[in-house]
C-alpha positions, 0 to 999 in steps of 0.5 A, a space after each residue: 532493475 526493480 522487481 514488480 510483484 503482483 499482490 492481492 489488492 484486498 490485502 494491499 489495502 488491508 495492510 494500508 489501513 492497518 499501518 495507517 497509511 490509508 484511512 477509511 476516509 481516504 481509502 476510496 481515493 486510491 487504486 492499488 497498482 503494484 508492489 515494488 520489491 524495494 519501494 513497497 506497496 504503490 497506490 495511485 490517487 484517482 484525482 491527482 494520479 500521484 503515486 504514494 508507497 507504503 514501504 515493505 518494512 513499514 507494513 511488516 512492522 504494523 502487521 506484526 502489532 496488530 496480531 
């Protein structure tokens, strides 16, 4: 069974921007939904309703480079 975690939405968006998955141009097109312990942060496109996932290891990799 998948573990769903609620993350601070501001932190989720900051991580998505830092990792480059979302940009300043695309960030307004997505809503943070939840964090899946395996798949990572889930964002839903407000127009298409399709989900994108930002893997946790991807976020950690880019967050550590930003420091």
